[in-house]
C-alpha positions as CSV (number, residue, x, y, z in Angstrom):
1,X,-9.3,17.2,-35.0
2,X,-9.6,14.9,-31.8
3,X,-6.2,13.1,-30.5
4,X,-6.5,9.1,-30.6
5,X,-7.5,7.2,-28.3
6,X,-4.7,6.0,-26.1
7,X,-3.6,2.5,-26.9
8,X,-4.0,-1.0,-25.1
9,X,-0.9,-0.9,-23.8
10,X,-1.5,2.4,-21.7
11,X,-5.4,2.0,-20.8
12,X,-5.6,-2.1,-21.8
13,X,-5.5,-5.3,-20.4
14,X,-1.2,-4.4,-20.5
15,X,-1.8,-2.0,-18.1
16,X,-3.9,-3.3,-15.4
17,X,-2.1,-6.7,-15.1
18,X,0.6,-4.1,-13.6
19,X,-1.6,-3.2,-11.2
20,X,-1.3,-4.4,-7.8
21,X,-4.6,-6.4,-6.9
22,X,-3.0,-6.7,-2.9
23,X,-1.8,-2.9,-2.5
24,X,-5.0,-1.9,-5.4
25,X,-7.9,-1.5,-2.2
26,X,-7.9,1.7,-1.4
27,X,-7.4,0.9,2.3
28,X,-4.3,-1.1,1.6
29,X,-2.9,1.4,-0.8
30,X,-3.1,4.2,2.1
31,X,-1.6,2.0,4.8
32,X,1.3,1.1,2.4
33,X,1.7,4.7,1.3
34,X,1.5,5.8,5.0
35,X,4.2,3.3,5.8
36,X,6.4,4.8,2.9
37,X,7.0,7.5,4.6
38,X,9.1,6.2,7.3
39,X,11.0,3.6,8.5
40,X,8.6,1.8,11.2
41,X,5.3,3.4,12.4
42,X,3.2,1.8,15.8
43,X,-0.5,0.5,14.8
44,X,-2.0,3.8,16.1
45,X,0.0,6.0,14.4
46,X,-0.9,4.6,11.3
47,X,-4.3,4.3,12.7
48,X,-5.0,7.9,12.6
49,X,-2.9,8.7,9.4
50,X,-5.4,6.7,7.3
51,X,-8.5,7.2,9.2
52,X,-9.6,3.8,10.1
53,X,-10.5,1.6,12.9
54,X,-8.9,-0.5,14.6
55,X,-10.3,-3.5,12.9
56,X,-10.1,-2.5,9.5
57,X,-5.9,-2.1,9.9
58,X,-5.9,-5.4,11.5
59,X,-7.4,-6.8,8.0
60,X,-5.4,-4.6,5.9
61,X,-2.1,-5.3,7.7
62,X,-2.5,-9.1,7.6
63,X,-3.3,-9.4,4.0
64,X,0.1,-6.9,3.3
65,X,2.1,-9.9,5.9
66,X,0.7,-12.3,4.0
67,X,1.6,-10.7,0.6
68,X,5.1,-9.9,2.1
69,X,5.0,-6.1,1.7
70,X,4.8,-5.1,5.4
71,X,6.3,-6.3,8.7
72,X,4.8,-6.4,12.0
73,X,6.6,-6.3,15.5
74,X,5.0,-6.5,18.6
75,X,6.2,-5.3,21.8
76,X,6.1,-3.1,25.4
77,X,6.7,0.2,25.9
78,X,6.8,-0.1,29.6
79,X,3.5,-2.6,30.9
80,X,2.4,-1.8,27.9
81,X,1.9,-4.0,24.6
82,X,2.5,-2.5,21.3
83,X,2.8,-3.3,17.5
84,X,4.8,-1.3,15.2
85,X,4.6,-1.7,11.0
86,X,7.8,-1.5,8.6
87,X,7.0,-1.4,5.0
88,X,9.4,-4.4,3.6
89,X,11.7,-3.8,0.5
90,X,9.6,-6.1,-1.8
91,X,6.3,-3.8,-0.5
92,X,8.3,-0.5,-1.5
93,X,9.3,-1.7,-4.9
94,X,5.4,-2.9,-5.5
95,X,3.9,0.7,-4.1
96,X,6.7,2.1,-6.6
97,X,5.4,-0.4,-10.0
98,X,2.1,-0.1,-8.7
99,X,2.1,3.8,-8.9
100,X,4.2,3.5,-12.2
101,X,0.9,1.8,-13.8
102,X,-1.9,4.1,-12.1
103,X,0.8,7.1,-13.6
104,X,0.7,5.3,-17.1
105,X,-2.8,4.4,-17.0
106,X,-3.9,8.3,-16.4
107,X,-1.5,9.4,-19.2
108,X,1.1,11.0,-16.8
């Protein structure tokens, strides 16, 4: 006998509604996941970890910052400008909830 399909709460509109549209983008999800592993990371380190261009990371960070998920801190190391990124508590919560929704949809 074939097992029944999962119900709408698991794979239908209610499950999809729990996904976070801001971090659902593969690039933004990768950025948030990378930042979740640390307190703060230099822009170039995140760029290299996620394997994207400066421009793509800048665009992703702008969206994440506007949502309140990432903070951006600018400063200098010697005379060289640097940018550091950090995941906010709201960003950590959003990632946790988004991953829980994905797991529910996937049946884990």
